[in-house]
N, C-alpha and C positions, 0 to 999 in steps of 0.2 A: 504493500500500500504506499502510495506517495501522494502528499497533498500538494496541489498546484493552486496558484492564485488565478482567478478567473475575473476578467474585466466584464462588467455588464453595463451596457450603455442603454439609456432610455431615449427613444425617438418618438416622434409623433404617431407613428404607425406600429409601434411595438418595441421590442427589446432585441439587442444584439449582444452576443457574448463570445469572448475568445480568451484562451489561456495564455498565461506567460510561462516562460521556461520550457517551451516545447518546439522542437525544430519542425518546420513545415507550416502550412496554413490550415487552421482549424477555426471555423466561424460557425456560430449557431444563432438561431433566432427563435422568437416565440412572442405570443400575444401578451404574455405576462412575464414578470421577472423569473418566477419559478419555472415556467415553461422554457425560457431561454436557458436557464442554468441547467435544467435536466437535459435539454438538447445538447449543451456543451459538454456535459459529462459523457453522454452517449458517444458524441462525435470524438472526444478525446480517447475513450476506450477503443473505439474502432480504429482510430489513427495508430495507437500503440500495437494493437493486434495485427494491423496490416504492415506496418513498417518496423516493428520490433521496439524493444525498450531503449535502444540507442537513440531514439528521437528525444528522449528526456535529456534536457541539458544538465551537465555536471554540476554547475553552480546553481544552487537554489536562489530564487528571487527572494530577498529577505523582506523587502518593502516595495510598495508600488505607490507612486505619487501622481496626482493629477495637477497640472499647472496650466495657468492660463496666461497667454502672451499676446499682445496686440501686434498686428502685422499690417503693412500698408497693402490695400487691395486696389 
């Protein structure tokens, strides 16, 4: 068992979730926070079963931060 941090974003039309500390692209979605998180967990399990445990990065993500920065558009 390995615990991964999962980012869950709220959008106007639902939620998007993706893990940190995993090689490759795994993105999940759902109408609710819980649905997106469940979809992410299922997608992560499938990704590891398909590509092997080597997709787990050696260094654990200790913390994740969300920062906001203004940019010219």
